[in-house]
Phi, psi and omega in degrees: 000135180297134177273103188291340178240037188284171185296333184284347181083013180305318182298317180293322178299314180296319181299315180294323179296327179280345179071033180241161178287164179298320181295315180296320180297315179296322179299318179294321183288335181302313180296321180294319181292326178296320181286327185269056179299138184297155177294159180305141179260126181251163175078030177302137186290120181288143184292332186279352181259160173299138183287095183294336181296335182285341183290129174072020180251030180069048186284351186056048186290343176253185176073203188258004181295126185274330179237103181304152186306317184286352181258002185274116185227177179212140172274134187291349173302328179301323183245034184298330178293323179290319177299322183269006185281146178285114181294344180277353184253356188201160170263002175289152176307132186218138180082166186303312189296313181291325178293319175304314181300317181292316180296321177296324178297326177291333182125351181300143175247346184226151172225155173237127181282155171233052187103173187237031181254147177215187179289145183298335181274355177283153178307130181099342179088184190291312185247127175247023179274069181199169177300314181295318178296321179295323177297320179293315177301317181297322179297323179286321175302313180296321182301322184254014173069033180254150174243131174273126183259333184195178176208136170272093189232223190270120167242123184308127178283338185276151172204122001299162184294139171268158179299315178299319179295319179296319178296318179295319178300316180293326176298319179292327175294321177297316177299317180301318180292323176297318180286345183080023181296135171280337189217153173221136185203208185213158178268008182244161179288156177302328174203151176271002184282156174261357190262142184301320182301323180287327176289330174297317178295316179300322180295319177301316180297312184289326175298320179294311179295323179297324177293319178297316179295319181301322180295339177262006178079022184243138173271125180270130183226153174245131177259137191230152175255195189295325187301329182291345179260008172288168185281139177290137175266111192216016180184193181080188181300150179270149176274187184297336178269005179080021182258149178294160184235355185227174190236151172277350181099356176276142180275153186304314183286332173297318178296318179300319177299322182291324190256002174256155182284121182295347176267359185233335187229130180236171182227155172239112179277124167274108190294328176298307183293332175294324177286328172300317178298322177300321179288320189273321192244081183238356173225155178212161176265115183288170181303329182273003178094353180283155176267126182240150178254136177208098182278127184290137178240093183303313181296325178296319178298316179296314182301327179281343183225047196303315184287349178279349185242075179287340185233146170232153160260119180266097185230140188245166180205157170252155185292133173211105184270011182252353186257003179086350181252335182095345184215152165250140180288137177220167178305145183302133178091357180251005182252202187250354179291126188276085183287332177298316178291317181302307182291329176295321182286319182283333176056215180048047188291342177265013175242316184286149179234096180280130178249116177300133176218142171216108185300324186257025181293320178297146181224141178279344181255335176238094189292343178263006189297317186298321178289324175299317180291328174297321178294316177301317180298317179298311183301319181286327175294318181292335184276351183295132180233150184296137176279139180260000000 
């Protein structure tokens, strides 16, 4: 299929020859791109194997570089406004294909999806959450030398599983394999409960789903915010509903790591939210009623469970003790979270895949801001060096 916005300028030459505006030209091409769905992609890289694509790609495997070139990624949620932008309304990069091209130009080698929707006027149409849409996305990823590592997508809410939920889950696994995803997950916690019994149920569910994913060559992961690092309520006097009221001092996600199968369930640490948890959850009421201190160490948790954390969200913050979180989000590398120390401590730099993320990157007044911040994030991720 002809690349209408390719590096050679073929698209612009054709547009000028036709005497139409860029917006009109893109509108015409949208229908053509939708019809010209890429051929099936074979040989998707299995998650359980060593990532052969990283070999010989300038990984900076030696020296002090903390994040090898082939491991530098971004979650597309950061630039969701650009993905969802109407290409007929602007000359800014719009839709998946143009955003892929721009991110590759910055130097990114990996992306993590946050769903498969874009603006209806972008090539391929609004929803690419289908086998045909995944083939088209994969063709663009390959075109710009990008690897998709994960997606915050569908995890069945029901338990036990219903047939419709299981069918939808399997459809997403099929899409993941077409895209070559190493991992598939969700942006939510396994459960919002603080009680051990509910985490036991969640573990049964995730072990079951993880086995289904494993058979398809995909690692199933859960991405978590600060609440998952709060203390588990697992003992002490019972309340009126017969529930425990105090804690042993173990954190909810630590318990989840203990009771899930390490060959079936993985995690993605959002390093920003882990530091928010460090700020918020540092004391607990023990079973005997005493107040105990236990300051959370995000890097320490990863180091003790290194292979369980194939993915990170690399998100930065500046100190703010008035907002209840301890931090305000800022572009990666411009805040105070010490990523050089974090990555030096967790090590395993040829295993982990950090994805730059900034929840508040889109701006209603500066429509190009999220991509500008993505570029800042890439440059600062690439500049990280090991602490001695």
